[in-house]
Steps between C-alpha positions, in 0.01 A plus 500: 500500500418215735376545854818341637718737300297804607517387862875446476550849353281646776708322762820637343349851512414453868851367562647809329298730729597308814868490405486876434367555851753266661807709427793383714714811427370849423728806502382826344442411133658152519310189590620143493203278431400177328200656322637423152491123558131444406535734201794298372312176565195624307706624206714187479210261542211666315644774277510873453132586556483310828838638614374849421172443686669366814738797500234758419214384722730402787680836492172690464345328802813554709529865397132570563449306823833457679765748381370788706472721191170382350412628155701804388599672177806272475345168607523353150874574498544279809286221351668480159847370601375161622228482233752556219740261671232227489441575133873483420552179702209332321630613161856382569377171646295443186814541290692251718213262577706185439801621697374640832793381710681671787718717273212615279275574796789685669550722196125566468477580873804731484351680200172533690678641808689755291181598317310549826790698651516727195125557485469552878781757485318678218175487699678639808657778290164606353318462834768709674474773237118503506476512880805722560733278700767439234855436612767337284617292798147380577415406141832357382699423816372148560533374140816291568334336801186431293703341219699278739189387689316443170774269374514314834123452492515386136735216599270402788199510267679291237572240766139485625296558184554172308364289788224756571392501135484120496279503810271769356473306173367199691237713671402726207440229242 
């Protein structure tokens, strides 16, 4: 791995943490944020390992330093959704390497959003059971809102990512 590539990945991790902190909308267990953007960029540009690392390290740093929860028994459950999303994005991008257009990126981003929503709901369910605050409404009530916002963000990401990836390619090579 070159120094430029390592630096680019580190910057994407930092961007993931910052975008996690800068959450424009946060209601109970729903947050509307752009934190997936650098994970998608890393997976599309570099592949599954780098997508995984940006998701894992970025989520770990956010969870540990800025979430307000620190390190708990369920921390790994909150880190895995974005880490596995980065892995999946990198894998899917590798399969479609020659055809990363708006439609392909949209489908990959929508899949990523649905994966993160599913895994975050599972994490919330387990966390709620472990710590005794379970409520069906709390755990499952915001799923439609999460799906709609995930699809909206996927379209925004698909619009911005091709140009962003081209710019990063110029810097990282």
